[in-house]
N, C-alpha and C positions, 0 to 999 in steps of 0.2 A: 337755126331760126334767126332770121334777120330782125333786129330790133328797130321799131320805127323811130324816127328822129325825135319827136316830142318826148317819148318815154326815155330815150337815151339821154337827152339833154336834162331831163328832170333828175335822173340818177347821177349824172355828171355834176350837176349844180348842187346837189344835196348830199354831201359826203356822209351825213348821218344815216342815210338810207342804206348805206353799205357797211355800217359799223358792225363790229362783232369782235369776238376774242381773236387776237392775232399775236402770236409769240414771235413774229418775224422781227429781226434786227433792223430791217429797212422800214422806216416810218411811212405813213400815208396809206392811201387806198390804191388798189390796183388801177382803177379808172383814172385816178389823178396822175399816176406814173405814165399811163398811156397818153393822156392829154399833154403832159410835159414833154414826153418823147416826140410826139407829133409836132408840137410847137418848135422844138429844137431842130427836128429834121426839116421842117418847112421854113425855118427861120422867120416865124411870125407868131403873133399871139391872136390873130384873127380866127375866131372859132369857125366861121364859114369856110375859110380856106383849109383849115386842118381837119374839118369834120370827115371828109372821105378817109383820111389816114386813121382817125380815131375809130371809125366804123370798121375798117379793114383789120386793124390791130386788135380790136375787141373780139373778133371772131376766133382768134388763136386760143386753143384749149391748153391750159396749163394744169399740172397736177395740184397746184395750190396757188393762192394769191401771193404767197411769199416768193415762190419760184418766178412768178410773173413779174413782181416788183424787181427782183434781182435782174431778170432779163432786160427790162426796160431801163433800169438804172445803168447797167453795163452799156447798153446802146447809147444812152445819153453821154456817158463818159467817153465813149469812142468818138462821138460827134464832136464833143468839146475838145478832146485831144487832137483830133484831125484838123480842127480849125485853129490850132495853136493857142487856144485860150486856157489850156491846162498845162501846168508846169510840173505835173507828176504823172506817174504811169496810170494806165487805165485801171489796173488792180488797186493802186493806192486810192484812186478816185472812188472805186467801188466800195472800198472799205472805209471811206470817209463819211461818217454819219451827217456831216454838215453839207455834203453835196446833195442838194435836192433842187428840183425845178420850182418855178413860181407857184404852180398849182398845189404841189405837195407842201411847199413852205407856208402857204397861206391857209391851208386846210380847206380850200374850196376850189372852184373852177378858175380862180384868178380874176373873177369879174366883180 
């Protein structure tokens, strides 16, 4: 089912709408990690530019939100490492609780 843009934006902008018990060691909400990954991949924080990526990546089905967060964090680490902005391995980055994108770090959509 494709989510319409206003509903998706509402969910993206209100992280409390997705709050729930989560024992995952990776902080933040899955939708925040998707947004941060898409901004990193597109090298922009312009929501209009990254929206197609967010919509596409949101369609991926994961067994849990923790698995999804791990997947998107790894992809962000790979992008950062490939751009030589990371001076540690991708695995070290993945295990670093301080490595988060701006959306996850601010607890919102970054806006």
